[in-house]
OpenMM code with the backbone's topology and positions (N, CA, C; nanometers):
from openmm import Vec3, app, unit

residues = "MET ARG MET LEU TYR TRP VAL LEU ILE ALA ALA ALA ALA THR LEU ALA VAL ALA PRO ALA SER ALA GLN ARG TYR ASP PRO ARG TYR PRO VAL CYS LEU GLN SER TRP HIS ARG ARG GLY MET THR ILE ILE ASP CYS SER TYR ALA SER ILE ASP GLN CYS ARG MET THR ALA SER GLY LEU SER ALA MET CYS ILE GLU ASN PRO TYR TRP GLN GLY SER SER ALA ARG ASN ALA ARG ARG PRO GLN GLY GLY LEU TYR".split()
positions = [
    Vec3(10.1804, 9.2477, 11.3588),
    Vec3(10.1888, 9.1402, 11.2612),
    Vec3(10.3344, 9.1147, 11.2224),
    Vec3(10.4088, 9.2222, 11.2032),
    Vec3(10.5488, 9.2084, 11.1665),
    Vec3(10.6273, 9.1415, 11.2801),
    Vec3(10.5943, 9.1764, 11.4027),
    Vec3(10.6621, 9.1176, 11.5185),
    Vec3(10.6335, 8.9682, 11.5269),
    Vec3(10.5114, 8.9265, 11.5027),
    Vec3(10.4747, 8.7856, 11.5032),
    Vec3(10.5543, 8.7089, 11.3978),
    Vec3(10.5743, 8.7686, 11.2821),
    Vec3(10.6515, 8.7082, 11.1752),
    Vec3(10.7945, 8.6785, 11.2230),
    Vec3(10.8593, 8.7757, 11.2865),
    Vec3(10.9972, 8.7584, 11.3325),
    Vec3(11.0058, 8.6582, 11.4480),
    Vec3(10.9054, 8.6546, 11.5314),
    Vec3(10.9033, 8.5576, 11.6404),
    Vec3(10.8924, 8.4161, 11.5840),
    Vec3(10.8077, 8.3973, 11.4842),
    Vec3(10.7931, 8.2658, 11.4216),
    Vec3(10.9208, 8.2233, 11.3487),
    Vec3(10.9858, 8.3157, 11.2824),
    Vec3(11.1119, 8.2856, 11.2138),
    Vec3(11.2195, 8.2458, 11.3157),
    Vec3(11.2278, 8.3195, 11.4257),
    Vec3(11.3259, 8.2882, 11.5298),
    Vec3(11.2974, 8.1520, 11.5930),
    Vec3(11.1712, 8.1208, 11.6166),
    Vec3(11.1347, 7.9922, 11.6754),
    Vec3(11.1677, 7.8777, 11.5789),
    Vec3(11.1394, 7.8963, 11.4510),
    Vec3(11.1692, 7.7927, 11.3520),
    Vec3(11.3202, 7.7700, 11.3410),
    Vec3(11.3974, 7.8777, 11.3450),
    Vec3(11.5427, 7.8646, 11.3368),
    Vec3(11.5978, 7.7935, 11.4596),
    Vec3(11.5425, 7.8216, 11.5752),
    Vec3(11.5877, 7.7571, 11.6981),
    Vec3(11.5550, 7.6082, 11.6976),
    Vec3(11.4382, 7.5715, 11.6503),
    Vec3(11.3976, 7.4316, 11.6472),
    Vec3(11.4676, 7.3525, 11.5374),
    Vec3(11.5124, 7.4209, 11.4316),
    Vec3(11.5781, 7.3531, 11.3200),
    Vec3(11.7211, 7.3132, 11.3521),
    Vec3(11.7812, 7.3754, 11.4500),
    Vec3(11.9185, 7.3431, 11.4863),
    Vec3(11.9203, 7.2052, 11.5513),
    Vec3(12.0123, 7.1205, 11.5046),
    Vec3(12.0227, 6.9846, 11.5589),
    Vec3(12.0730, 6.9903, 11.7026),
    Vec3(12.0160, 6.9097, 11.7893),
    Vec3(12.0616, 6.9091, 11.9282),
    Vec3(12.2027, 6.8525, 11.9400),
    Vec3(12.2801, 6.9065, 12.0279),
    Vec3(12.4160, 6.8575, 12.0507),
    Vec3(12.4086, 6.7292, 12.1327),
    Vec3(12.4880, 6.6331, 12.0937),
    Vec3(12.4895, 6.5082, 12.1693),
    Vec3(12.6232, 6.4946, 12.2410),
    Vec3(12.6182, 6.4407, 12.3584),
    Vec3(12.7396, 6.4248, 12.4377),
    Vec3(12.8227, 6.3104, 12.3822),
    Vec3(12.9528, 6.3299, 12.3788),
    Vec3(13.0435, 6.2237, 12.3379),
    Vec3(13.0774, 6.1404, 12.4603),
    Vec3(13.0843, 6.0112, 12.4418),
    Vec3(13.1091, 5.9227, 12.5557),
    Vec3(13.2530, 5.8745, 12.5522),
    Vec3(13.3285, 5.9150, 12.6505),
    Vec3(13.4645, 5.8667, 12.6689),
    Vec3(13.4652, 5.7832, 12.7958),
    Vec3(13.4639, 5.6526, 12.7814),
    Vec3(13.4636, 5.5631, 12.8964),
    Vec3(13.6067, 5.5496, 12.9472),
    Vec3(13.6367, 5.5932, 13.0689),
    Vec3(13.7746, 5.5909, 13.1189),
    Vec3(13.8280, 5.4507, 13.1473),
    Vec3(13.7461, 5.3468, 13.1326),
    Vec3(13.7921, 5.2094, 13.1582),
    Vec3(13.8635, 5.1471, 13.0392),
    Vec3(13.8507, 5.2068, 12.9199),
    Vec3(13.9081, 5.1480, 12.7989),
    Vec3(14.0068, 5.2437, 12.7335),
    Vec3(14.1206, 5.1926, 12.6829),
    Vec3(14.2242, 5.2796, 12.6278),
    Vec3(14.2028, 5.3248, 12.4840),
    Vec3(14.1114, 5.2623, 12.4099),
    Vec3(14.0957, 5.2917, 12.2676),
    Vec3(13.9506, 5.3273, 12.2358),
    Vec3(13.9344, 5.4281, 12.1493),
    Vec3(13.8011, 5.4728, 12.1064),
    Vec3(13.7866, 5.4571, 11.9555),
    Vec3(13.6662, 5.4315, 11.9114),
    Vec3(13.6322, 5.4258, 11.7696),
    Vec3(13.5527, 5.5508, 11.7372),
    Vec3(13.6052, 5.6326, 11.6467),
    Vec3(13.5329, 5.7523, 11.6023),
    Vec3(13.4775, 5.7226, 11.4642),
    Vec3(13.3460, 5.7324, 11.4495),
    Vec3(13.2829, 5.7016, 11.3211),
    Vec3(13.1978, 5.8188, 11.2743),
    Vec3(13.1902, 5.8333, 11.1416),
    Vec3(13.1145, 5.9409, 11.0803),
    Vec3(12.9925, 5.8829, 11.0113),
    Vec3(12.8810, 5.9528, 11.0257),
    Vec3(12.7539, 5.9068, 10.9699),
    Vec3(12.6929, 6.0166, 10.8833),
    Vec3(12.5787, 5.9867, 10.8276),
    Vec3(12.5103, 6.0836, 10.7414),
    Vec3(12.4819, 6.2140, 10.8145),
    Vec3(12.4766, 6.3175, 10.7373),
    Vec3(12.4466, 6.4529, 10.7865),
    Vec3(12.5515, 6.5043, 10.8846),
    Vec3(12.6737, 6.4532, 10.8746),
    Vec3(12.7831, 6.5036, 10.9543),
    Vec3(12.7859, 6.4600, 11.0993),
    Vec3(12.7066, 6.3633, 11.1345),
    Vec3(12.7036, 6.3172, 11.2731),
    Vec3(12.8267, 6.2309, 11.3020),
    Vec3(12.8924, 6.2582, 11.4134),
    Vec3(13.0101, 6.1834, 11.4559),
    Vec3(12.9791, 6.1134, 11.5880),
    Vec3(13.0180, 5.9870, 11.5971),
    Vec3(12.9958, 5.9102, 11.7192),
    Vec3(13.1308, 5.8582, 11.7676),
    Vec3(13.1560, 5.8716, 11.8967),
    Vec3(13.2774, 5.8190, 11.9575),
    Vec3(13.2372, 5.7118, 12.0579),
    Vec3(13.2914, 5.5918, 12.0364),
    Vec3(13.2601, 5.4769, 12.1221),
    Vec3(13.3898, 5.4276, 12.1853),
    Vec3(13.4062, 5.4484, 12.3137),
    Vec3(13.5271, 5.4066, 12.3853),
    Vec3(13.4986, 5.2775, 12.4617),
    Vec3(13.5005, 5.1670, 12.3906),
    Vec3(13.4754, 5.0380, 12.4554),
    Vec3(13.5689, 4.9305, 12.4018),
    Vec3(13.6910, 4.9705, 12.3631),
    Vec3(13.7845, 4.8761, 12.3035),
    Vec3(13.9086, 4.8616, 12.3909),
    Vec3(13.9492, 4.7368, 12.4138),
    Vec3(14.0631, 4.7074, 12.4999),
    Vec3(14.1958, 4.7179, 12.4258),
    Vec3(14.1934, 4.7074, 12.2927),
    Vec3(14.3180, 4.7153, 12.2163),
    Vec3(14.2930, 4.7869, 12.0835),
    Vec3(14.4016, 4.8356, 12.0250),
    Vec3(14.3918, 4.9028, 11.8955),
    Vec3(14.3532, 4.8032, 11.7865),
    Vec3(14.4007, 4.6775, 11.7973),
    Vec3(14.3652, 4.5752, 11.6983),
    Vec3(14.2161, 4.5425, 11.7016),
    Vec3(14.1602, 4.5345, 11.8206),
    Vec3(14.0168, 4.5086, 11.8351),
    Vec3(13.9368, 4.6207, 11.7700),
    Vec3(13.9793, 4.7436, 11.7919),
    Vec3(13.9105, 4.8587, 11.7331),
    Vec3(13.9237, 4.8589, 11.5810),
    Vec3(14.0433, 4.8298, 11.5314),
    Vec3(14.0664, 4.8288, 11.3862),
    Vec3(13.9820, 4.7233, 11.3162),
    Vec3(13.9602, 4.6094, 11.3809),
    Vec3(13.8743, 4.5064, 11.3214),
    Vec3(13.7313, 4.5584, 11.3069),
    Vec3(13.6851, 4.6330, 11.4051),
    Vec3(13.5500, 4.6897, 11.3981),
    Vec3(13.5431, 4.7996, 11.2930),
    Vec3(13.6468, 4.8810, 11.2825),
    Vec3(13.6480, 4.9952, 11.1905),
    Vec3(13.6665, 4.9543, 11.0448),
    Vec3(13.7126, 4.8329, 11.0210),
    Vec3(13.7397, 4.7866, 10.8859),
    Vec3(13.6152, 4.7966, 10.7974),
    Vec3(13.6287, 4.8696, 10.6888),
    Vec3(13.5182, 4.8850, 10.5942),
    Vec3(13.4197, 4.9946, 10.6283),
    Vec3(13.4386, 5.0611, 10.7402),
    Vec3(13.3492, 5.1695, 10.7809),
    Vec3(13.4176, 5.3048, 10.7641),
    Vec3(13.3407, 5.4082, 10.7690),
    Vec3(13.3951, 5.5437, 10.7720),
    Vec3(13.4289, 5.5744, 10.9171),
    Vec3(13.5422, 5.5184, 10.9632),
    Vec3(13.5766, 5.5271, 11.1047),
    Vec3(13.7273, 5.5182, 11.1227),
    Vec3(13.7727, 5.5590, 11.2400),
    Vec3(13.9136, 5.5457, 11.2760),
    Vec3(13.9267, 5.5226, 11.4248),
    Vec3(14.0387, 5.4636, 11.4638),
    Vec3(14.0650, 5.4352, 11.6047),
    Vec3(14.1553, 5.5431, 11.6625),
    Vec3(14.1210, 5.5891, 11.7820),
    Vec3(14.1985, 5.6928, 11.8488),
    Vec3(14.2241, 5.6512, 11.9932),
    Vec3(14.3264, 5.7114, 12.0533),
    Vec3(14.3525, 5.6865, 12.1945),
    Vec3(14.2492, 5.7604, 12.2779),
    Vec3(14.2068, 5.6979, 12.3862),
    Vec3(14.1104, 5.7588, 12.4772),
    Vec3(14.1833, 5.8604, 12.5653),
    Vec3(14.1512, 5.9896, 12.5528),
    Vec3(14.2218, 6.0900, 12.6330),
    Vec3(14.1880, 6.0835, 12.7815),
    Vec3(14.0826, 6.0121, 12.8180),
    Vec3(14.0407, 6.0037, 12.9576),
    Vec3(14.0671, 5.8669, 13.0193),
    Vec3(14.1467, 5.7849, 12.9520),
    Vec3(14.1758, 5.6517, 13.0039),
    Vec3(14.2543, 5.6639, 13.1324),
    Vec3(14.2056, 5.6020, 13.2393),
    Vec3(14.2676, 5.6137, 13.3709),
    Vec3(14.3861, 5.5196, 13.3874),
    Vec3(14.3963, 5.4196, 13.3048),
    Vec3(14.5035, 5.3228, 13.3181),
    Vec3(14.6409, 5.3793, 13.2887),
    Vec3(14.6513, 5.4777, 13.1987),
    Vec3(14.7818, 5.5299, 13.1613),
    Vec3(14.8476, 5.6035, 13.2773),
    Vec3(14.7730, 5.6825, 13.3531),
    Vec3(14.8324, 5.7554, 13.4647),
    Vec3(14.8635, 5.6625, 13.5812),
    Vec3(14.7829, 5.5593, 13.6020),
    Vec3(14.8075, 5.4646, 13.7103),
    Vec3(14.9320, 5.3810, 13.6803),
    Vec3(14.9531, 5.3441, 13.5545),
    Vec3(15.0685, 5.2656, 13.5168),
    Vec3(15.1962, 5.3475, 13.5340),
    Vec3(15.1943, 5.4744, 13.4951),
    Vec3(15.3113, 5.5599, 13.5089),
    Vec3(15.3417, 5.5919, 13.6550),
    Vec3(15.2431, 5.5931, 13.7405),
    Vec3(15.2633, 5.6264, 13.8812),
    Vec3(15.3386, 5.5141, 13.9528),
    Vec3(15.3246, 5.3893, 13.9068),
    Vec3(15.3901, 5.2761, 13.9716),
    Vec3(15.5334, 5.2546, 13.9242),
    Vec3(15.5754, 5.3254, 13.8222),
    Vec3(15.7087, 5.3082, 13.7658),
    Vec3(15.8133, 5.3616, 13.8639),
    Vec3(15.9180, 5.2857, 13.8938),
    Vec3(16.0191, 5.3311, 13.9899),
    Vec3(16.0951, 5.4533, 13.9382),
    Vec3(16.1362, 5.5385, 14.0285),
    Vec3(16.2090, 5.6588, 13.9930),
    Vec3(16.3581, 5.6336, 14.0028),
    Vec3(16.4323, 5.6694, 13.9000),
    Vec3(16.5782, 5.6560, 13.8995),
    Vec3(16.6230, 5.5122, 13.8793),
    Vec3(16.7515, 5.4922, 13.8482),
    Vec3(16.8056, 5.3589, 13.8315),
    Vec3(16.7688, 5.2981, 13.6973),
    Vec3(16.8030, 5.1723, 13.6794),
    Vec3(16.7715, 5.1007, 13.5561),
    Vec3(16.6328, 5.0380, 13.5657),
    Vec3(16.5667, 5.0324, 13.4536),
    Vec3(16.4335, 4.9733, 13.4501),
    Vec3(16.4401, 4.8318, 13.4046),
] * unit.nanometer
topology = app.Topology()
chain = topology.addChain("A")
for resn in residues:
    res = topology.addResidue(resn, chain)
    for name in ("N", "CA", "C"):
        topology.addAtom(name, app.Element.getBySymbol(name[0]), res)
């Protein structure tokens, strides 16, 4: 009986934990909107082409705009830059 009690407590504790959700970093866009919601939930939406576009969406919300760490455009742009000499 005591063992059943501990098994039920362990099962309830396991089910009570909120599932982890994957954050979406879309490498096609340079700017992400990070927003906070009830119960500590954070959502990251990387679908903004500019910081101004993101700021317009974030206005009035519990949110902020951040650079997308997985944006592929930044490394491609730097790779085409000529080496040496004047730019």
